[in-house]
LOGU-524891 format. One record per residue (C-alpha): residue number from 1; residue in one letter; x, y, z. Coordinates in nm, 4 decimals. Example, Ala and Ser with C-alpha at 12.3 -4.5 7.8 and 13.67 -1.06 7.14 Angstrom:
<rs>
{pos=1; code=A; px=1.2300; py=-0.4500; pz=0.7800}
{pos=2; code=S; px=1.3670; py=-0.1060; pz=0.7140}
</rs>
This chain:
<rs>
{pos=1; code=M; px=11.9704; py=8.3440; pz=8.2810}
{pos=2; code=V; px=11.7917; py=8.6599; pz=8.3952}
{pos=3; code=S; px=11.8573; py=8.9533; pz=8.1627}
{pos=4; code=S; px=12.0106; py=9.2776; pz=8.2867}
{pos=5; code=I; px=11.6756; py=9.4505; pz=8.2407}
{pos=6; code=F; px=11.5549; py=9.2524; pz=8.5425}
{pos=7; code=S; px=11.8474; py=9.3476; pz=8.7632}
{pos=8; code=Q; px=11.8538; py=9.7269; pz=8.7296}
{pos=9; code=N; px=11.6095; py=9.9883; pz=8.8509}
{pos=10; code=I; px=11.3042; py=9.9935; pz=8.6281}
{pos=11; code=S; px=11.2866; py=10.3718; pz=8.6237}
{pos=12; code=E; px=11.6287; py=10.3739; pz=8.4535}
{pos=13; code=L; px=11.5143; py=10.1575; pz=8.1620}
{pos=14; code=S; px=11.4316; py=10.2939; pz=7.8201}
{pos=15; code=K; px=11.0755; py=10.2676; pz=7.6956}
{pos=16; code=S; px=11.1614; py=9.9758; pz=7.4697}
{pos=17; code=D; px=11.3352; py=9.7911; pz=7.7531}
{pos=18; code=L; px=11.0400; py=9.8567; pz=7.9836}
{pos=19; code=L; px=10.8080; py=9.7019; pz=7.7280}
{pos=20; code=D; px=11.0396; py=9.4077; pz=7.6638}
{pos=21; code=R; px=11.0583; py=9.3444; pz=8.0360}
{pos=22; code=A; px=10.6805; py=9.3690; pz=8.0762}
{pos=23; code=S; px=10.6268; py=9.1182; pz=7.7939}
{pos=24; code=Q; px=10.8069; py=8.8557; pz=8.0018}
{pos=25; code=F; px=10.5340; py=8.8861; pz=8.2662}
{pos=26; code=I; px=10.2578; py=8.7868; pz=8.0241}
{pos=27; code=F; px=10.1881; py=8.4139; pz=8.0549}
{pos=28; code=S; px=9.9549; py=8.3379; pz=7.7697}
{pos=29; code=T; px=9.7412; py=8.0260; pz=7.7315}
{pos=30; code=G; px=9.5303; py=8.1862; pz=7.4576}
{pos=31; code=L; px=9.4707; py=8.0647; pz=7.1053}
{pos=32; code=N; px=9.7451; py=8.2917; pz=6.9698}
{pos=33; code=D; px=9.5107; py=8.4201; pz=6.7017}
{pos=34; code=G; px=9.5154; py=8.7808; pz=6.5829}
{pos=35; code=T; px=9.3041; py=8.9064; pz=6.8736}
{pos=36; code=S; px=9.5167; py=8.7224; pz=7.1280}
{pos=37; code=K; px=9.8274; py=8.8860; pz=6.9787}
{pos=38; code=L; px=9.6569; py=9.2254; pz=6.9937}
{pos=39; code=C; px=9.5773; py=9.1651; pz=7.3608}
{pos=40; code=K; px=9.9405; py=9.0881; pz=7.4420}
{pos=41; code=A; px=10.0700; py=9.3827; pz=7.2406}
{pos=42; code=N; px=9.8500; py=9.6199; pz=7.4417}
{pos=43; code=M; px=9.8889; py=9.4421; pz=7.7757}
{pos=44; code=K; px=10.2638; py=9.5014; pz=7.7915}
{pos=45; code=Y; px=10.1975; py=9.8758; pz=7.8177}
{pos=46; code=G; px=9.9713; py=9.8290; pz=8.1170}
{pos=47; code=L; px=10.2132; py=9.5943; pz=8.2916}
{pos=48; code=A; px=10.5094; py=9.8247; pz=8.2266}
{pos=49; code=M; px=10.3187; py=10.1109; pz=8.3930}
{pos=50; code=F; px=10.2273; py=9.8827; pz=8.6835}
{pos=51; code=H; px=10.5942; py=9.7880; pz=8.7270}
{pos=52; code=L; px=10.7057; py=10.1513; pz=8.7392}
{pos=53; code=I; px=10.4450; py=10.2319; pz=9.0029}
{pos=54; code=Q; px=10.5222; py=9.9212; pz=9.2088}
{pos=55; code=E; px=10.8903; py=10.0161; pz=9.2226}
{pos=56; code=R; px=10.8075; py=10.3783; pz=9.3077}
{pos=57; code=Y; px=10.6049; py=10.2745; pz=9.6113}
{pos=58; code=G; px=10.8422; py=10.0056; pz=9.7368}
{pos=59; code=F; px=10.6593; py=9.6977; pz=9.6061}
{pos=60; code=E; px=10.8228; py=9.4216; pz=9.4049}
{pos=61; code=P; px=10.7739; py=9.5195; pz=9.0373}
{pos=62; code=K; px=10.6350; py=9.1898; pz=8.9140}
{pos=63; code=A; px=10.2774; py=9.2577; pz=8.8032}
{pos=64; code=T; px=10.1725; py=8.9608; pz=8.5884}
{pos=65; code=F; px=9.8975; py=8.8742; pz=8.3428}
{pos=66; code=I; px=9.7993; py=8.5058; pz=8.3207}
{pos=67; code=S; px=9.5588; py=8.4639; pz=8.0332}
{pos=68; code=S; px=9.2956; py=8.1951; pz=7.9915}
{pos=69; code=P; px=9.2198; py=8.0422; pz=7.6485}
{pos=70; code=D; px=8.9676; py=8.3202; pz=7.5755}
{pos=71; code=E; px=9.2442; py=8.5831; pz=7.5923}
{pos=72; code=T; px=9.1120; py=8.8901; pz=7.4133}
{pos=73; code=I; px=9.0821; py=9.2687; pz=7.4224}
{pos=74; code=S; px=8.8603; py=9.4941; pz=7.6301}
{pos=75; code=R; px=8.6170; py=9.6992; pz=7.4231}
{pos=76; code=N; px=8.5945; py=9.9529; pz=7.7056}
{pos=77; code=K; px=8.7902; py=10.2529; pz=7.5739}
{pos=78; code=F; px=8.9328; py=10.3612; pz=7.9075}
{pos=79; code=R; px=9.0507; py=10.0122; pz=7.9986}
{pos=80; code=W; px=9.1935; py=9.9521; pz=7.6499}
{pos=81; code=N; px=9.3790; py=10.2870; pz=7.6466}
{pos=82; code=S; px=9.5207; py=10.1983; pz=7.9890}
{pos=83; code=G; px=9.6935; py=9.8929; pz=7.8415}
{pos=84; code=I; px=9.4673; py=9.6399; pz=8.0093}
{pos=85; code=G; px=9.3908; py=9.3111; pz=7.8347}
{pos=86; code=Y; px=9.1028; py=9.0733; pz=7.8946}
{pos=87; code=G; px=9.0433; py=8.7033; pz=7.9494}
{pos=88; code=G; px=9.2632; py=8.6136; pz=8.2424}
{pos=89; code=R; px=9.3992; py=8.7039; pz=8.5841}
{pos=90; code=L; px=9.5921; py=9.0214; pz=8.6567}
{pos=91; code=N; px=9.8183; py=8.9938; pz=8.9631}
{pos=92; code=W; px=10.0413; py=9.2535; pz=9.1306}
{pos=93; code=G; px=10.1153; py=9.1076; pz=9.4740}
{pos=94; code=K; px=10.0429; py=8.8393; pz=9.7294}
{pos=95; code=G; px=9.6891; py=8.9587; pz=9.7971}
{pos=96; code=N; px=9.7513; py=9.1647; pz=10.1092}
{pos=97; code=E; px=9.9575; py=9.4548; pz=9.9742}
{pos=98; code=K; px=9.7353; py=9.7629; pz=9.9962}
{pos=99; code=L; px=9.7823; py=9.8861; pz=9.6421}
{pos=100; code=I; px=9.5014; py=9.8722; pz=9.3852}
{pos=101; code=F; px=9.5245; py=9.9732; pz=9.0199}
{pos=102; code=L; px=9.1968; py=10.1410; pz=8.9285}
{pos=103; code=N; px=9.2274; py=10.1482; pz=8.5490}
{pos=104; code=S; px=9.1338; py=9.7791; pz=8.5365}
{pos=105; code=K; px=8.7774; py=9.8891; pz=8.6284}
{pos=106; code=P; px=8.6090; py=9.5930; pz=8.8021}
{pos=107; code=N; px=8.2394; py=9.5764; pz=8.7095}
{pos=108; code=C; px=8.1346; py=9.2687; pz=8.9119}
{pos=109; code=C; px=7.9969; py=9.0911; pz=8.6062}
{pos=110; code=G; px=7.8891; py=8.7293; pz=8.6393}
{pos=111; code=I; px=7.6575; py=8.4526; pz=8.5224}
{pos=112; code=L; px=7.3747; py=8.2878; pz=8.7119}
{pos=113; code=V; px=7.3095; py=7.9290; pz=8.6022}
{pos=114; code=G; px=6.9569; py=7.8187; pz=8.6856}
{pos=115; code=G; px=6.7890; py=7.4818; pz=8.6441}
{pos=116; code=L; px=6.4318; py=7.4330; pz=8.5187}
{pos=117; code=E; px=6.2064; py=7.1289; pz=8.5016}
{pos=118; code=E; px=6.0089; py=7.2731; pz=8.2103}
{pos=119; code=L; px=6.1129; py=7.4832; pz=7.9128}
{pos=120; code=P; px=5.9830; py=7.8420; pz=7.9499}
{pos=121; code=D; px=5.7820; py=8.0033; pz=7.6741}
{pos=122; code=P; px=5.9775; py=8.2959; pz=7.5206}
{pos=123; code=Y; px=5.6608; py=8.5053; pz=7.4807}
{pos=124; code=N; px=5.5790; py=8.4682; pz=7.8503}
{pos=125; code=L; px=5.9359; py=8.5654; pz=7.9411}
{pos=126; code=I; px=5.9069; py=8.8787; pz=7.7279}
{pos=127; code=K; px=5.5848; py=8.9733; pz=7.9090}
{pos=128; code=K; px=5.7458; py=8.9163; pz=8.2478}
{pos=129; code=V; px=6.0462; py=9.1270; pz=8.1502}
{pos=130; code=D; px=5.8097; py=9.4093; pz=8.0613}
{pos=131; code=E; px=5.6335; py=9.3702; pz=8.3969}
{pos=132; code=I; px=5.9640; py=9.3806; pz=8.5838}
{pos=133; code=K; px=6.0733; py=9.6970; pz=8.4076}
{pos=134; code=S; px=5.7401; py=9.8695; pz=8.4655}
{pos=135; code=K; px=5.7208; py=9.8065; pz=8.8401}
{pos=136; code=E; px=6.0866; py=9.8842; pz=8.9223}
{pos=137; code=L; px=6.2782; py=9.6462; pz=9.1451}
{pos=138; code=Y; px=6.4828; py=9.7561; pz=9.4452}
{pos=139; code=H; px=6.7349; py=9.5943; pz=9.6737}
{pos=140; code=N; px=6.8303; py=9.7804; pz=9.9912}
{pos=141; code=E; px=6.6779; py=10.0976; pz=9.8421}
{pos=142; code=I; px=6.8936; py=10.0647; pz=9.5297}
{pos=143; code=L; px=6.6995; py=10.0708; pz=9.2037}
{pos=144; code=I; px=6.8003; py=9.7732; pz=8.9921}
{pos=145; code=D; px=6.9326; py=9.8749; pz=8.6515}
{pos=146; code=W; px=6.8176; py=9.6293; pz=8.3862}
{pos=147; code=D; px=7.1361; py=9.5558; pz=8.1901}
{pos=148; code=F; px=7.0470; py=9.2260; pz=8.0244}
{pos=149; code=G; px=7.0016; py=9.3742; pz=7.6792}
{pos=150; code=I; px=7.3279; py=9.5646; pz=7.6439}
{pos=151; code=S; px=7.6710; py=9.4542; pz=7.5243}
{pos=152; code=N; px=7.7034; py=9.0757; pz=7.5641}
{pos=153; code=H; px=7.4581; py=9.0513; pz=7.8541}
{pos=154; code=F; px=7.1730; py=8.8109; pz=7.7970}
{pos=155; code=I; px=6.9257; py=8.5491; pz=7.9189}
{pos=156; code=N; px=6.9704; py=8.2171; pz=7.7357}
{pos=157; code=C; px=6.7813; py=7.8882; pz=7.7656}
{pos=158; code=F; px=6.9310; py=7.5454; pz=7.6965}
{pos=159; code=E; px=6.8590; py=7.1740; pz=7.6971}
{pos=160; code=T; px=7.0912; py=6.9890; pz=7.9352}
{pos=161; code=K; px=7.3132; py=6.7072; pz=7.8132}
{pos=162; code=N; px=7.4558; py=6.5589; pz=8.1314}
{pos=163; code=L; px=7.8150; py=6.4369; pz=8.1023}
{pos=164; code=S; px=7.8841; py=6.3444; pz=8.4648}
{pos=165; code=N; px=7.7182; py=6.1854; pz=8.7665}
{pos=166; code=I; px=7.6113; py=6.5288; pz=8.8952}
{pos=167; code=D; px=7.2324; py=6.5456; pz=8.8820}
{pos=168; code=L; px=7.1218; py=6.8440; pz=8.6729}
{pos=169; code=P; px=6.7730; py=6.9576; pz=8.5626}
{pos=170; code=P; px=6.6607; py=6.8916; pz=8.2011}
{pos=171; code=Y; px=6.6655; py=7.2633; pz=8.1127}
{pos=172; code=I; px=6.9031; py=7.5377; pz=8.2142}
{pos=173; code=F; px=6.9053; py=7.9147; pz=8.1743}
{pos=174; code=L; px=7.2030; py=8.1482; pz=8.1936}
{pos=175; code=M; px=7.1687; py=8.5084; pz=8.3048}
{pos=176; code=H; px=7.4674; py=8.7330; pz=8.2338}
{pos=177; code=G; px=7.4858; py=9.0779; pz=8.3927}
{pos=178; code=S; px=7.6884; py=9.3201; pz=8.6053}
{pos=179; code=A; px=7.6406; py=9.6077; pz=8.8521}
{pos=180; code=P; px=7.6240; py=9.9378; pz=8.6570}
{pos=181; code=E; px=7.4484; py=10.0833; pz=8.9628}
{pos=182; code=F; px=7.7836; py=10.0970; pz=9.1441}
{pos=183; code=R; px=8.0070; py=10.2408; pz=8.8701}
{pos=184; code=D; px=7.9622; py=10.6038; pz=8.9753}
{pos=185; code=D; px=7.9351; py=10.7461; pz=9.3269}
{pos=186; code=S; px=7.5571; py=10.7211; pz=9.3652}
{pos=187; code=Y; px=7.5889; py=10.4549; pz=9.6354}
{pos=188; code=G; px=7.9384; py=10.5051; pz=9.7680}
{pos=189; code=I; px=8.2959; py=10.5399; pz=9.6505}
{pos=190; code=G; px=8.2243; py=10.4011; pz=9.3012}
{pos=191; code=L; px=8.3886; py=10.1285; pz=9.0940}
{pos=192; code=Y; px=8.4970; py=10.3235; pz=8.7849}
{pos=193; code=I; px=8.7677; py=10.5880; pz=8.8067}
{pos=194; code=D; px=8.6291; py=10.7566; pz=8.4941}
{pos=195; code=K; px=8.2716; py=10.7635; pz=8.6294}
{pos=196; code=S; px=8.3043; py=10.8443; pz=9.0017}
{pos=197; code=N; px=8.4022; py=11.1881; pz=9.1343}
{pos=198; code=A; px=8.4329; py=11.0454; pz=9.4853}
{pos=199; code=L; px=8.6866; py=10.7890; pz=9.3662}
{pos=200; code=R; px=8.8860; py=11.0510; pz=9.1754}
{pos=201; code=E; px=8.9142; py=11.2594; pz=9.4931}
{pos=202; code=I; px=9.1025; py=10.9856; pz=9.6786}
{pos=203; code=A; px=9.2885; py=10.8320; pz=9.3826}
{pos=204; code=I; px=9.6524; py=10.9066; pz=9.3098}
{pos=205; code=E; px=9.7300; py=10.9906; pz=8.9478}
{pos=206; code=E; px=10.0557; py=10.8350; pz=8.8304}
{pos=207; code=K; px=10.2008; py=10.9579; pz=8.5006}
{pos=208; code=S; px=10.4838; py=10.7973; pz=8.3085}
{pos=209; code=K; px=10.6368; py=10.7960; pz=7.9615}
{pos=210; code=L; px=10.4034; py=10.5048; pz=7.8817}
{pos=211; code=G; px=10.0776; py=10.6561; pz=7.9991}
{pos=212; code=K; px=9.8711; py=10.7263; pz=8.3058}
{pos=213; code=Q; px=9.7347; py=10.5020; pz=8.5799}
{pos=214; code=Y; px=9.5257; py=10.5719; pz=8.8888}
{pos=215; code=I; px=9.5886; py=10.3922; pz=9.2180}
{pos=216; code=V; px=9.4637; py=10.3839; pz=9.5753}
{pos=217; code=L; px=9.6810; py=10.2932; pz=9.8741}
{pos=218; code=D; px=9.6491; py=10.1921; pz=10.2383}
{pos=219; code=S; px=9.3147; py=10.2881; pz=10.3985}
{pos=220; code=D; px=9.1777; py=10.4111; pz=10.0657}
{pos=221; code=A; px=9.2605; py=10.0722; pz=9.9119}
{pos=222; code=K; px=9.0803; py=9.9057; pz=10.2041}
{pos=223; code=D; px=8.7703; py=10.1205; pz=10.1484}
{pos=224; code=Y; px=8.7749; py=10.0502; pz=9.7744}
{pos=225; code=L; px=8.8081; py=9.6738; pz=9.8230}
{pos=226; code=E; px=8.5189; py=9.6736; pz=10.0705}
{pos=227; code=F; px=8.3042; py=9.8692; pz=9.8251}
{pos=228; code=N; px=8.3903; py=9.6158; pz=9.5547}
{pos=229; code=K; px=8.2711; py=9.3318; pz=9.7747}
{pos=230; code=K; px=7.9488; py=9.5193; pz=9.8408}
{pos=231; code=A; px=7.9000; py=9.5730; pz=9.4668}
{pos=232; code=L; px=7.9772; py=9.2082; pz=9.3916}
{pos=233; code=E; px=7.7232; py=9.0907; pz=9.6481}
{pos=234; code=F; px=7.4655; py=9.3238; pz=9.4924}
{pos=235; code=S; px=7.5433; py=9.1988; pz=9.1417}
{pos=236; code=N; px=7.4935; py=8.8364; pz=9.2481}
{pos=237; code=L; px=7.1696; py=8.9151; pz=9.4332}
{pos=238; code=K; px=7.0431; py=9.1246; pz=9.1434}
{pos=239; code=R; px=7.0602; py=8.8266; pz=8.9079}
{pos=240; code=E; px=6.8761; py=8.6150; pz=9.1639}
{pos=241; code=I; px=6.6075; py=8.8786; pz=9.2196}
{pos=242; code=I; px=6.5382; py=8.9076; pz=8.8473}
{pos=243; code=A; px=6.5451; py=8.5295; pz=8.8073}
{pos=244; code=N; px=6.2950; py=8.4988; pz=9.0948}
{pos=245; code=N; px=6.0604; py=8.7276; pz=8.9051}
{pos=246; code=L; px=6.1099; py=8.5696; pz=8.5639}
{pos=247; code=F; px=6.0889; py=8.2100; pz=8.6830}
{pos=248; code=D; px=5.8493; py=8.2584; pz=8.9748}
{pos=249; code=Y; px=5.7139; py=7.9043; pz=8.9308}
{pos=250; code=G; px=6.0441; py=7.7739; pz=9.0628}
{pos=251; code=Y; px=6.4027; py=7.7139; pz=8.9553}
{pos=252; code=E; px=6.7231; py=7.5757; pz=9.1046}
{pos=253; code=I; px=7.0370; py=7.7871; pz=9.1414}
{pos=254; code=I; px=7.3192; py=7.5705; pz=9.0103}
{pos=255; code=C; px=7.5808; py=7.8429; pz=9.0456}
{pos=256; code=N; px=7.6075; py=8.2207; pz=9.0416}
{pos=257; code=Q; px=7.9695; py=8.3009; pz=8.9590}
{pos=258; code=P; px=8.1532; py=8.6282; pz=8.8968}
{pos=259; code=H; px=8.4108; py=8.6500; pz=8.6203}
{pos=260; code=Q; px=8.5108; py=9.0172; pz=8.6274}
{pos=261; code=F; px=8.5971; py=9.1264; pz=8.9798}
{pos=262; code=L; px=8.8624; py=9.2336; pz=9.2272}
{pos=263; code=K; px=8.9400; py=8.9233; pz=9.4325}
{pos=264; code=D; px=9.1637; py=9.0986; pz=9.6874}
{pos=265; code=Y; px=9.4077; py=9.3885; pz=9.6986}
{pos=266; code=N; px=9.6306; py=9.2418; pz=9.4285}
{pos=267; code=N; px=9.4260; py=9.0110; pz=9.2059}
{pos=268; code=M; px=9.1795; py=9.1060; pz=8.9373}
{pos=269; code=Y; px=8.9897; py=8.8520; pz=8.7270}
{pos=270; code=L; px=8.9194; py=9.0087; pz=8.3884}
{pos=271; code=G; px=8.6665; py=8.7971; pz=8.2029}
{pos=272; code=S; px=8.7801; py=8.4700; pz=8.3574}
{pos=273; code=N; px=8.6229; py=8.2338; pz=8.6059}
{pos=274; code=C; px=8.8110; py=8.2024; pz=8.9346}
{pos=275; code=T; px=8.8223; py=7.8352; pz=9.0364}
{pos=276; code=D; px=8.9669; py=7.9007; pz=9.3820}
{pos=277; code=I; px=8.6823; py=7.7540; pz=9.5877}
{pos=278; code=S; px=8.8626; py=7.8485; pz=9.9112}
{pos=279; code=C; px=8.7799; py=8.2107; pz=9.8248}
{pos=280; code=D; px=8.4628; py=8.3293; pz=9.9981}
{pos=281; code=L; px=8.3556; py=8.5090; pz=9.6761}
{pos=282; code=I; px=8.3182; py=8.1759; pz=9.4921}
{pos=283; code=D; px=8.0046; py=7.9843; pz=9.5914}
{pos=284; code=T; px=8.0539; py=7.6410; pz=9.4324}
{pos=285; code=N; px=8.2860; py=7.4413; pz=9.2088}
{pos=286; code=I; px=8.0611; py=7.4653; pz=8.9009}
{pos=287; code=F; px=8.1363; py=7.7259; pz=8.6332}
{pos=288; code=P; px=7.9731; py=7.8190; pz=8.3018}
{pos=289; code=T; px=8.1569; py=7.8750; pz=7.9752}
{pos=290; code=T; px=7.9410; py=8.0371; pz=7.7096}
{pos=291; code=L; px=8.0373; py=8.0593; pz=7.3443}
{pos=292; code=R; px=7.8293; py=8.1879; pz=7.0561}
{pos=293; code=A; px=7.4500; py=8.1779; pz=7.0621}
{pos=294; code=D; px=7.4432; py=7.9190; pz=6.7835}
{pos=295; code=I; px=7.6612; py=7.6562; pz=6.9553}
{pos=296; code=A; px=7.6585; py=7.4769; pz=7.2874}
{pos=297; code=A; px=7.7648; py=7.6255; pz=7.6187}
{pos=298; code=Y; px=7.9299; py=7.4119; pz=7.8867}
{pos=299; code=L; px=7.9386; py=7.3615; pz=8.2597}
{pos=300; code=F; px=8.2764; py=7.2804; pz=8.4129}
{pos=301; code=T; px=8.4080; py=7.1852; pz=8.7497}
{pos=302; code=G; px=8.7220; py=7.3851; pz=8.8160}
{pos=303; code=K; px=9.0696; py=7.2727; pz=8.9087}
{pos=304; code=K; px=9.3764; py=7.4109; pz=9.0745}
{pos=305; code=N; px=9.5948; py=7.5142; pz=8.7806}
{pos=306; code=L; px=9.8295; py=7.5533; pz=8.6010}
{pos=307; code=A; px=10.0101; py=7.2211; pz=8.6486}
{pos=308; code=E; px=10.3879; py=7.2178; pz=8.5988}
{pos=309; code=T; px=10.3441; py=6.9690; pz=8.3148}
{pos=310; code=T; px=10.1057; py=7.2101; pz=8.1445}
{pos=311; code=L; px=10.3469; py=7.4981; pz=8.1910}
{pos=312; code=K; px=10.6260; py=7.2894; pz=8.0414}
{pos=313; code=N; px=10.4149; py=7.1896; pz=7.7421}
{pos=314; code=Q; px=10.3260; py=7.5568; pz=7.6836}
{pos=315; code=N; px=10.6937; py=7.6616; pz=7.7105}
{pos=316; code=L; px=10.6165; py=7.8710; pz=8.0174}
{pos=317; code=L; px=10.7853; py=7.6701; pz=8.2927}
{pos=318; code=E; px=11.1424; py=7.7971; pz=8.2673}
{pos=319; code=R; px=11.0339; py=8.1606; pz=8.2477}
{pos=320; code=A; px=10.8079; py=8.1105; pz=8.5504}
{pos=321; code=K; px=11.1038; py=7.9704; pz=8.7438}
{pos=322; code=D; px=11.3436; py=8.2413; pz=8.6276}
{pos=323; code=L; px=11.1044; py=8.5163; pz=8.7374}
{pos=324; code=E; px=11.0216; py=8.3330; pz=9.0622}
{pos=325; code=L; px=10.6556; py=8.3139; pz=8.9653}
{pos=326; code=L; px=10.6061; py=7.9383; pz=8.9663}
{pos=327; code=E; px=10.3881; py=7.9413; pz=9.2779}
{pos=328; code=L; px=10.1664; py=8.2079; pz=9.1249}
{pos=329; code=L; px=10.1303; py=8.0138; pz=8.7991}
{pos=330; code=T; px=10.0521; py=7.6810; pz=8.9686}
{pos=331; code=N; px=9.7824; py=7.8611; pz=9.1671}
{pos=332; code=A; px=9.6402; py=8.0598; pz=8.8763}
{pos=333; code=Y; px=9.2850; py=7.9206; pz=8.9202}
{pos=334; code=I; px=9.1656; py=8.0329; pz=8.5764}
{pos=335; code=L; px=8.8895; py=7.8990; pz=8.3506}
{pos=336; code=P; px=8.7347; py=8.0694; pz=8.0450}
{pos=337; code=H; px=8.3929; py=8.2228; pz=8.1017}
{pos=338; code=G; px=8.3258; py=8.2621; pz=7.7295}
{pos=339; code=G; px=8.4664; py=8.2649; pz=7.3802}
{pos=340; code=G; px=8.6015; py=8.6166; pz=7.3927}
{pos=341; code=Y; px=8.5866; py=8.8819; pz=7.1239}
{pos=342; code=A; px=8.7657; py=8.7909; pz=6.8020}
{pos=343; code=F; px=8.8682; py=9.0037; pz=6.5054}
{pos=344; code=N; px=8.8837; py=8.7238; pz=6.2519}
{pos=345; code=D; px=9.0398; py=8.9328; pz=5.9770}
{pos=346; code=I; px=9.3574; py=9.0019; pz=6.1791}
{pos=347; code=K; px=9.6515; py=8.7669; pz=6.1381}
{pos=348; code=D; px=9.9336; py=8.9306; pz=6.3323}
{pos=349; code=I; px=10.0555; py=9.2528; pz=6.4970}
{pos=350; code=L; px=10.3536; py=9.3810; pz=6.3028}
{pos=351; code=D; px=10.4300; py=9.7094; pz=6.4742}
{pos=352; code=I; px=10.3036; py=9.9690; pz=6.7217}
{pos=353; code=L; px=10.3147; py=10.3363; pz=6.6229}
{pos=354; code=E; px=10.2979; py=10.6001; pz=6.8956}
{pos=355; code=Y; px=10.1833; py=10.9560; pz=6.8403}
{pos=356; code=K; px=10.0644; py=11.2113; pz=7.0984}
{pos=357; code=D; px=10.0163; py=10.9510; pz=7.3735}
{pos=358; code=Q; px=9.8144; py=10.7282; pz=7.1419}
{pos=359; code=R; px=9.9048; py=10.3770; pz=7.0292}
{pos=360; code=Y; px=9.8326; py=10.2596; pz=6.6759}
{pos=361; code=F; px=9.8600; py=9.8833; pz=6.6247}
{pos=362; code=V; px=9.9677; py=9.7802; pz=6.2759}
{pos=363; code=A; px=9.7989; py=9.4493; pz=6.1923}
{pos=364; code=S; px=9.8440; py=9.2217; pz=5.8939}
{pos=365; code=L; px=9.5297; py=9.0647; pz=5.7488}
{pos=366; code=K; px=9.4547; py=8.7008; pz=5.6771}
{pos=367; code=T; px=9.3352; py=8.7717; pz=5.3261}
{pos=368; code=S; px=9.6620; py=8.9373; pz=5.2276}
{pos=369; code=I; px=9.9617; py=8.9862; pz=5.4544}
{pos=370; code=S; px=10.0662; py=9.2840; pz=5.2425}
{pos=371; code=R; px=9.7447; py=9.4655; pz=5.3367}
{pos=372; code=L; px=9.7510; py=9.6414; pz=5.6730}
{pos=373; code=K; px=9.4899; py=9.7436; pz=5.9247}
{pos=374; code=I; px=9.5998; py=10.0143; pz=6.1688}
{pos=375; code=I; px=9.4012; py=10.0150; pz=6.4911}
{pos=376; code=R; px=9.3741; py=10.2769; pz=6.7627}
{pos=377; code=D; px=9.0262; py=10.2245; pz=6.9090}
{pos=378; code=V; px=8.8963; py=9.8669; pz=6.9276}
{pos=379; code=S; px=8.5507; py=9.9550; pz=7.0590}
{pos=380; code=E; px=8.4046; py=10.0219; pz=6.7118}
{pos=381; code=L; px=8.5623; py=9.7269; pz=6.5309}
{pos=382; code=Q; px=8.3359; py=9.4516; pz=6.4004}
{pos=383; code=F; px=8.3871; py=9.1369; pz=6.6069}
{pos=384; code=E; px=8.2688; py=8.7796; pz=6.6458}
{pos=385; code=Y; px=8.2814; py=8.5353; pz=6.9363}
{pos=386; code=R; px=8.5099; py=8.2350; pz=6.9282}
{pos=387; code=G; px=8.3745; py=7.8810; pz=6.9222}
{pos=388; code=R; px=8.4670; py=7.5341; pz=7.0432}
{pos=389; code=D; px=8.8412; py=7.5972; pz=7.0118}
{pos=390; code=I; px=8.8142; py=7.7623; pz=7.3538}
{pos=391; code=V; px=8.6720; py=7.4459; pz=7.5091}
{pos=392; code=L; px=8.9275; py=7.2228; pz=7.3375}
{pos=393; code=K; px=9.2143; py=7.4399; pz=7.4644}
{pos=394; code=T; px=9.0632; py=7.4390; pz=7.8147}
{pos=395; code=I; px=9.0608; py=7.0592; pz=7.8156}
{pos=396; code=Q; px=9.4111; py=7.0446; pz=7.6686}
{pos=397; code=L; px=9.5411; py=7.2668; pz=7.9501}
{pos=398; code=D; px=9.3480; py=7.0651; pz=8.2122}
{pos=399; code=L; px=9.1883; py=7.3795; pz=8.3544}
{pos=400; code=G; px=8.8629; py=7.2035; pz=8.4372}
{pos=401; code=E; px=8.6385; py=6.9076; pz=8.3650}
{pos=402; code=I; px=8.3186; py=6.9225; pz=8.1596}
{pos=403; code=I; px=8.0095; py=6.8086; pz=8.3495}
{pos=404; code=A; px=7.7404; py=6.9165; pz=8.1013}
{pos=405; code=R; px=7.6891; py=7.0378; pz=7.7474}
{pos=406; code=L; px=7.4122; py=7.2946; pz=7.7143}
{pos=407; code=N; px=7.2406; py=7.2804; pz=7.3762}
{pos=408; code=P; px=7.0947; py=7.6225; pz=7.2862}
{pos=409; code=L; px=6.7201; py=7.6602; pz=7.2498}
{pos=410; code=F; px=6.6770; py=8.0398; pz=7.2473}
{pos=411; code=S; px=6.8577; py=8.3588; pz=7.3468}
{pos=412; code=L; px=6.6753; py=8.6631; pz=7.4817}
{pos=413; code=K; px=6.8225; py=9.0106; pz=7.4523}
{pos=414; code=L; px=6.5964; py=9.3037; pz=7.5341}
</rs>
C-alpha cells in the first residue's frame, strides 16, 4: 500500500518525510558495503531536492536512482554536496521533458578499448606520450587537454583471454579519459555549473530546506543537451586521436563507450555503462569493466535489464510496481564500468548530522562498531577500488555476459 507521503503535496512534507520518500526511489543493486550505504544516505538528499523541483514546475515528482553493482560516492565536492551518488542511472522523466538538473555535472568520460597484434613496449609509449604533449594536438581548433594521468584516468595494456566466439586480438589496451576542455565556457555553454559563467547566466537556482540545485528548462535545456552531445563526440574522438598517435603502427577499435554522460533530457549515467544499443550515443554492444590494476578487467556484451525475476530476487519488484516504475526498472540498461571507490574501513551509516547546510555522516567502523568516523567531505578520504565482487554481482543480476577476461600486463599513468 502506498504511504500517505506519496499522496500529498511534496512541498507540505517535513524534511524527514521528504527524505524517507526519496529513499523509496533508490533502487540499489550495489554490494551494500559501507561505501554503498554512504552513497544511498547522500543520494536521498539529491532525490528529495529533485522531487521538490519537479513538483514546482509541474512534472511528476518521481526522480529515481538505479544503481549498478559498483554503486559508490562521487569524489567531486560539488556533486557530493549536491546529494548526487555514483555508479548507476539517474532518471527524472521519460526522456523528452525539457528539464535538466545541472548539479549532476556530466563530464563525458569513457573508455576506448583497442586491440593490438603485438604487445607495445612501455618505454616507447612513454616517449610517444612526451612527443604528443610537446607538439600539441587539436581537433576542430580545440586544444586537446591530456587528462590520462589524473584521477582514475589511465592507459592500460592487457593480454586477452577470449571467453566467447567473438574474435578478439591477442592484446588489448584501455584508454580512460573525459572532456575537461568543455567544462567551462571556453567552447560554448559549458558542462559544469560551477565552472562556466555562461551556464550560470541561463541556469535557474532552486533553493530548498535540503539544499540548492541548478536547472535549465525549455530552450535552455535544448541548448545544454546539444552542447553535451558535442562534448561527448569530442571526448570519444579525443581518445581515438591520442590512440592513433600512440599506436600509429595500427590497432583495432573494439569499442569506445561513455559511462558518465547525459543520455537525453531526463537520464544521466553516472559511472555506469549504458547498454541501450538503440541509443545513437552507444556504438556497439561491447562494454569494458575495469577493476583494480592488479586484477583482470573484463569485456561484456550488454543486456536489456533489469529482469522482473532479478527485481524479485533483490526485493525490488513490489516497490517498483507500487511506485509505477516497473517499466523504468526493466529498461534500466545498466552495467558497471569499474569497481568503484570503496572506503573499506566503513561498516555502516548510523546517523546524519546537519549543521549550517552541511551534512555530517556518522559511520561505524569494521574494526570496532563502537568507534565512529564522522564524514563531511569524501574527496580527501583514503580509498581503494573494489575487486571481483563487482563482476560476480553483475553476473548474478544478469546485467551482461562476459566475452573476455583481460589479464593486466602494465598500467601507464603520466
